[in-house]
C-alpha positions in Angstrom: 0.0 0.0 0.0 2.9 2.4 0.8 4.3 1.7 -2.7 1.0 2.6 -4.3 0.7 5.8 -2.3 4.2 6.8 -3.3 3.6 6.2 -7.1 0.1 7.9 -6.9 1.5 10.9 -5.1 4.3 11.3 -7.6 2.1 11.1 -10.7 -0.7 13.2 -9.2 1.9 15.9 -8.4 3.0 16.0 -12.0 -0.6 16.2 -13.2 -1.4 19.1 -10.8 1.5 21.4 -11.6 1.2 20.9 -15.4 -1.7 22.6 -17.1 -2.7 22.2 -20.7 -1.2 25.5 -22.0 2.0 26.1 -23.9 2.7 22.4 -24.4 5.8 21.8 -26.6 5.3 18.8 -28.9 6.8 15.5 -27.6 8.0 17.2 -24.5 8.0 15.6 -21.0 4.9 17.8 -20.2 3.2 16.5 -23.3 3.9 12.8 -22.4 2.7 13.3 -18.8 -0.6 14.8 -20.1 -0.9 11.9 -22.6 -0.3 9.3 -19.9 -3.3 10.7 -17.9 -1.7 10.1 -14.5 -5.0 10.7 -12.6 -6.4 7.4 -14.1 -3.7 5.3 -12.4 -5.8 4.9 -9.2 -8.2 2.8 -11.3 -5.4 0.4 -12.1 -4.0 0.3 -8.6 -7.3 -0.1 -6.6 -8.1 -3.7 -7.7 -4.5 -4.8 -7.2 -4.4 -3.2 -3.8 -7.6 -5.1 -2.8 -6.2 -8.4 -4.2 -3.0 -7.9 -2.2 -4.8 -7.1 1.0 -6.9 -10.2 0.7 -3.8 -12.3 0.0 -1.8 -10.8 2.8 -4.5 -11.6 5.3 -5.1 -15.1 4.1 -1.4 -15.8 3.9 -1.3 -15.9 7.7 -3.0 -19.2 7.5 0.1 -20.8 6.1 3.1 -21.9 8.3 5.6 -20.3 6.0 5.7 -16.7 4.9 4.2 -17.2 1.4 3.4 -13.6 0.7 5.9 -12.1 -1.9 6.5 -8.4 -1.8 8.4 -8.7 -5.1 5.3 -10.2 -6.8 3.2 -7.4 -5.2 5.4 -4.7 -6.7 5.4 -6.4 -10.1 1.6 -6.6 -10.1 1.3 -2.9 -9.3 3.9 -1.9 -12.0 2.2 -4.1 -14.6 -1.2 -2.5 -13.8 0.2 1.0 -14.0 2.0 0.4 -17.3 -1.1 -1.3 -18.9 -3.2 1.7 -17.8 -0.9 4.1 -19.4 -0.7 1.9 -22.5 -4.5 1.9 -22.7 -4.6 5.7 -22.4 -2.1 6.1 -25.2 -4.0 3.6 -27.4 -7.2 5.4 -26.8 -5.6 8.8 -27.6 -4.2 7.6 -30.9 -7.1 5.6 -32.2 -9.8 8.1 -31.2 -7.7 10.7 -33.1 -7.4 8.4 -36.1 -11.1 7.9 -36.2 -11.8 11.6 -35.9 -13.7 11.3 -32.7 -11.7 14.0 -30.8 -13.2 17.1 -32.4 -12.0 19.9 -30.1 -15.1 22.1 -30.9 -17.5 19.5 -29.4 -15.3 17.6 -26.9 -16.5 17.8 -23.3 -13.8 15.8 -21.6 -10.1 16.7 -21.0 -8.1 17.5 -24.2 -6.1 14.7 -25.9 -2.5 14.7 -26.9 -2.7 13.7 -30.6 -5.6 16.0 -31.4 -3.9 19.0 -29.7 -0.6 18.2 -31.4 1.2 17.8 -28.1 2.4 14.4 -29.3 3.0 13.5 -33.0 1.2 10.5 -34.4 4.5 8.7 -35.2 5.8 9.3 -31.7 2.5 8.1 -30.2 2.8 4.8 -32.2 6.3 4.3 -31.0 5.2 5.0 -27.4 2.4 2.5 -27.7 4.8 -0.2 -28.9 7.3 0.7 -26.1 4.7 0.6 -23.3 3.2 -2.6 -24.6 6.7 -4.2 -24.6 7.5 -2.8 -21.2 4.3 -4.2 -19.7 5.3 -7.6 -21.1 8.8 -7.3 -19.7 7.5 -6.3 -16.3 4.8 -9.0 -16.3 6.9 -11.9 -17.5 8.6 -12.5 -14.1 5.2 -13.1 -12.6 5.4 -16.5 -14.4 7.8 -17.5 -11.6 5.3 -16.7 -9.0 2.0 -17.7 -10.7 2.9 -20.3 -13.3 2.8 -20.4 -17.1 -0.8 -19.4 -17.1 0.3 -15.9 -16.4 1.5 -15.6 -20.0 -2.1 -16.2 -21.2 -3.5 -13.7 -18.7 -0.9 -11.1 -19.8 -1.6 -11.7 -23.5 -5.3 -11.3 -22.9 -4.7 -8.0 -21.1 -2.7 -6.7 -24.1 -5.2 -7.9 -26.7 -8.2 -6.4 -25.0 -6.4 -3.2 -24.3 -6.4 -2.7 -28.1 -9.8 -4.2 -28.7 -11.5 -1.9 -26.2 -10.7 1.3 -28.1 -10.7 0.0 -31.6 -13.9 -2.0 -31.5 -15.6 -3.2 -28.3 -16.3 0.3 -26.8 -18.3 1.1 -29.9 -20.6 -1.9 -29.4 -21.6 -1.4 -25.8 -19.0 -3.8 -24.3 -17.0 -1.2 -22.4 -18.7 -1.9 -19.1 -18.2 -5.6 -19.4 -14.5 -5.1 -20.0 -14.2 -2.9 -17.0 -15.9 -5.5 -14.8 -13.4 -8.1 -16.2 -10.2 -6.2 -16.4 -10.6 -3.7 -13.5 -12.4 -6.2 -11.2 -12.3 -9.9 -11.7 -9.0 -10.3 -13.5 -6.7 -8.0 -11.4 -8.2 -8.9 -8.0 -8.4 -12.6 -8.5 -5.1 -13.0 -10.4 -3.2 -10.8 -7.9 -4.5 -13.1 -5.1 -3.7 -16.2 -7.2 -0.2 -15.1 -7.8 0.4 -15.0 -4.1 -1.4 -18.1 -2.8 -2.0 -20.2 -6.0 -5.7 -20.5 -5.2 -8.9 -18.4 -5.2 -12.2 -18.4 -3.3 -15.7 -17.0 -3.3 -14.7 -14.1 -1.0 -12.1 -13.0 -3.5 -14.4 -13.5 -6.5 -17.2 -11.4 -5.0 -14.7 -8.8 -3.9 -13.5 -8.6 -7.5 -17.0 -8.1 -8.8 -17.6 -5.3 -6.2 -14.4 -3.6 -7.3 -15.3 -3.8 -10.9 -18.7 -2.2 -10.2 -17.1 0.6 -8.3 -14.6 1.4 -11.1 -17.3 1.0 -13.8 -18.9 4.1 -12.2 -16.0 6.1 -13.8 -16.8 4.8 -17.3 -20.5 5.5 -16.7 -20.0 9.1 -15.8 -17.6 9.6 -18.7 -20.1 8.1 -21.2 -23.0 10.0 -19.6 -21.2 13.2 -20.2 -20.4 12.2 -23.8 -23.7 10.6 -24.7 -24.7 13.1 -27.4 -21.3 13.0 -29.1 -21.2 9.2 -28.9 -24.6 8.9 -30.4 -23.6 11.2 -33.3 -20.4 9.2 -33.9 -22.2 5.9 -33.9 -20.6 4.8 -30.6 -23.2 2.6 -29.0 -22.2 2.8 -25.3 -24.5 1.4 -22.6 -25.5 5.0 -21.8 -26.5 5.6 -25.4 -28.6 2.4 -25.4 -30.5 2.9 -22.1 -30.7 6.7 -22.0 -29.7 9.4 -19.5 -32.3 8.8 -16.8 -31.7 5.0 -16.6 -28.0 5.7 -16.5 -28.4 8.0 -13.5 -30.1 5.2 -11.5 -27.5 2.7 -12.8 -24.7 4.8 -11.4 -26.4 4.9 -8.0 -27.1 1.1 -8.2 -23.4 0.3 -8.9 -22.3 1.9 -5.6 -25.1 0.2 -3.6 -24.5 -3.2 -5.1 -20.7 -2.9 -4.5 -21.2 -2.0 -0.9 -23.7 -4.8 -0.3 -21.3 -7.3 -1.9 -19.0 -6.4 1.0 -21.2 -8.7 3.2 -18.9 -11.5 2.1 -16.2 -9.8 4.2 -18.4 -9.8 7.2 -19.3 -13.4 6.7 -15.5 -14.2 6.7 -14.9 -12.3 9.9 -13.7 -8.9 8.4 -16.5 -6.7 9.7 -14.6 -3.4 9.1 -14.1 -4.3 5.5 -17.9 -4.3 5.2 -18.5 -1.2 7.3 -15.8 1.2 6.2 -16.8 1.2 2.5 -20.0 2.9 3.5 -17.9 6.0 3.7 -17.5 5.5 0.0 -21.2 4.9 -0.5 -22.1 8.2 1.2 -19.7 10.1 -1.1 -21.0 8.1 -4.1 -24.6 9.3 -3.3 -23.5 12.9 -3.0 -21.8 12.6 -6.4 -24.9 10.9 -7.9 -27.0 13.9 -6.7 -24.6 16.3 -8.2 -24.6 14.3 -11.5 -28.4 14.5 -11.7 -28.3 18.2 -11.0 -25.7 19.1 -13.6 -27.2 16.6 -16.1 -25.1 17.6 -19.1 -22.1 19.5 -20.3 -18.5 20.0 -19.3 -19.3 20.5 -15.6 -19.8 16.7 -15.4 -16.1 16.5 -15.3 -16.4 17.5 -11.7 -18.4 14.3 -11.1 -15.7 12.4 -13.0 -13.1 13.7 -10.6 -15.3 12.9 -7.6 -16.0 9.4 -8.9 -12.2 8.8 -9.2 -11.8 10.1 -5.6 -14.6 7.9 -4.3 -13.1 4.9 -6.1 -9.8 5.4 -4.4 -11.5 5.8 -1.0 -13.3 2.6 -1.6 -10.1 0.7 -2.3 -8.5 2.2 0.8 -11.5 1.4 3.0 -11.6 -2.3 1.9 -7.8 -2.7 2.3 -7.7 -1.1 5.7 -10.8 -3.0 6.8 -9.1 -6.3 5.8 -5.8 -5.5 7.5 -7.2 -4.2 10.7 -8.0 -7.5 12.4 
């Protein structure tokens, strides 16, 4: 957890001090903006929860089976894959012509603004993809050869999300899988070479929490997405149903925490209600704003709430 806080603080500091003005092409400032450091919490939260679950359950074994080396590698792999996904999204949305500055409501993108050249972006995507593979490969030592398949799937769907699946309403399914089930369960498996229902339900809860970020993003962009033929879940079900879905994700995730209580981790069930309270406040704000760039405020609050959820679960598990 200390390692995560260190990395998060470092990247968030960079993001805070660098605005989007006077960006020199392919400069360090341009690459930091392209990497979208504020999104790294979404990559770290599921790994953090998986590690907390594994650390607690590792005490059942006579030997010290928990590996801090594997923990660091899992976090690094998650961070690099998140940056890779951001770069891929930036490049392919620009190539499709979906980042029209005149109509864009979200944060500005590197390729569209000319902060990063398209050739440099393609090279960066290749580099980060290879780097993720290099960082993830040693996990074979800890988790077995099946880690190669898991890593390959992460890379493949990283590309498929932006290039195809997000346009056919599959984005939320992928978030549940690759920001919930896969990172939580695989992080746990790498440590203890097993999995259980507590871990699986915790992974679903984590995926639901993080999907809230995608829901707000697509809720803000619903008109542009519909115009561009992007059939997100929000476009399919409409704005009003999306608002209730956003609320329901937080409630469902909190109630799934009952599995912690059933396994003797009462605090891991109780503390996340701090998250739920904040989630409800953000939901009310989301309904009040309803449309436009001001929904970026809800996006930021959702990212904050997501991080708080991860901390509450992890702390609740560790304080026994």
